[in-house]
N, C-alpha and C positions, 0 to 999 in steps of 0.2 A: 572477591573474587570469582573462592572456590564454586559459587552455587552458578554461575555463570557457565563454571566450566563446567560443573553435573551433568546441568539443563541444555550443553552444547553437545554432551556425547550421546545423552539420551537419545537428543534428536537424532542425531546421527543415526545409532543405531535401530533407533523408530523407523526412518527414511527410507528403508526397503522395505517395508512393511505394504501387505494386503491394502490398509489403510492408509495410506498416506497421500496416495492419489485424491480420495474424497474430501482427507483432512485440507489437503491444499487448495481444494476448489471451495470449502465450505468456507475458509479460513481468508482468503482475498476478499472473497462476495461480503462478509459481513466486515476485512476492513475498507471495504467501499462505500460501508454503510453502517456504522454504527459499532462496531470494536475498535479499540487502537492500536492493536497490536499486527505489524505488517509482516505480510506474507515471506519475505522475502529470505530470513531465516529459517526454512523452513522450505523453499525453491531450494536455496545455497545446497541444505544438505539430500536435501532429496538430488541433486544435479549429483555434488558429489559422490553419491552411492553409487550410481549410477551414468555416468559422461556421457554414455552411448545414446540418452536415454532422453537427454538436455531439454532438445528440443520439443521434443512434446511435452514434458514438466512444465516447458514456458510457458504449452497453449493452456495447459489446465489451467495454469497461475492469470491468465490470460483471460480466459473464457469464465474463472469464476469472477473477477476483478472488475470487468464490464458489466457481467451479470449484476455482480453487487450494486456498482455506480448508477445501472438503470433501475433498482432496485429506489435507489436513494435519491435519486432523482424524483420519482414516481411519491416517495414521502414526501420532498418536498414540493411538487405540485398538488397534490391531491390531499394529504393530512398535515399540511406545518401547523393548522392553526391550533387543531388537535395537540398534537405531539411536540410544541415547541419547547411548551417548560418541561418535558422530560430531559432532553437535550441539552435545555443553558443549564440544569440542576447538574444533571451527570455525567455528560460528553465535554471528558477532556479536549479544549481548544473551542466551544462552541462559547461563546460571549456577545448578546445583543450589537457591541459594538462591532467586534468583528465581522457581523453582516454585513453589518454596516457600510465595512470598508468595501468586503467581498463585493458587496453590491455596485460600489465605482470601481473596482474592478472590471468585473463585467463589462459595465458600460462601456471602459474603455479599450478592455483587451479582447474578450470574449473568448477565442479559443486561444490565445497563449495563457488564458487563465486557467482554464481545466487543464493544457497543457501542461502546463511548468506543474502542478500539483500532482499531475498522476507520476512523473517524471522523477520530480524530487520528494524529501523529506517531508515536505509538507503534508500536512492529516486530508488524505485524497478525500476520507467521507465532509466534508465543513464543504467539500469545492460541489461533490456531485448533490447530496443535499439543496444546498443554495440553489445552485444550476436551476432545478426544480422549483425552487419559493419565488426565484428572478426570472422565471418563465425564457429561457436561455435555450434557444432553437436546439431538440432535441435530438436532430441529424449532426449538428454538428456536434455538439455535447459528446456523445459515439463517437463520430472520429477522433475525435482528439483525445478521447477516450483511448480507444481503439491504442492509435500514434503512439500516445506517449508511455501505455501503460505498456504494447508491445514493445520500444524500447526498451524500458528499465528493467526488462522479465527476459529478451531474448537478447540483450546483452548481456548478463548478467550469466544468463543458461550459455549463453556462446561462448563467452572466457573460459565457463569450466569445462566445458565441452573440449574445448582446443587443451586446455593445460591443469585438467582435474588432480592428477597425481601432484607435481608442485604445488600448486597453489595449496590442497589440503596441510602440505609440509610446512609452507610457508604460513598459511593459517593457525596446526598447531604451533608451531615458533613463536609464533607473536598472536599469539592468542589474546592475552590481559591489554594490551598495547589495543588490538580491532575493539575488543568489547568493548574500553574506554570511547575509541572513537563511533562503535554502533550507540551506545547510549546518549555518548552528545549529540550528534545527529537527530536519533527519535526527540531529546530533548530540545534542540533548537528548531525542529521543527514544530512540536506548540509552540514553542513562544513564538516564532514568526506567523504564525496562524494566532495564538492572542494578542500578539501588541501590533503585525504591519499589515494583519489580512482585516 
């Protein structure tokens, strides 16, 4: 747990630098299209460092995530045949079986499939790329992405804006337990993507 604590302290110290906002945008965009690390940790650290700026920080995460999601959609729509092998071989959560299950979810639930992945720990990139592969209506995809990612990021930012210092003290007090919960949610999201999608 010590390495997680050191990483957390480093992210907190770094989160108020002039590079934090562009890094959050890029991390959110990358997570929505190919990168397995969610932007929530950096979002939280930045909101804890500057609670008064939390809503603007959430807007940066939202813009990056929706932009990255649109990029993922375009990869799925136009380049899937050329890049599918890379994704299946190198990106956690991408399997041919999982893709077939995602197609069934799209056929049954459409908007709710994108919304659920955007709001929960299920790897969002799987849904963004498969939305393009399966030709989901782009406007429906964008609306579901904006609503789900907006709810997720603004909920975190709003809570940290309202309760910043007590939340930070609470995180510090229960850091080890929260780290285990975070890792379990991250692994759980990948397991859901692998075995249930």
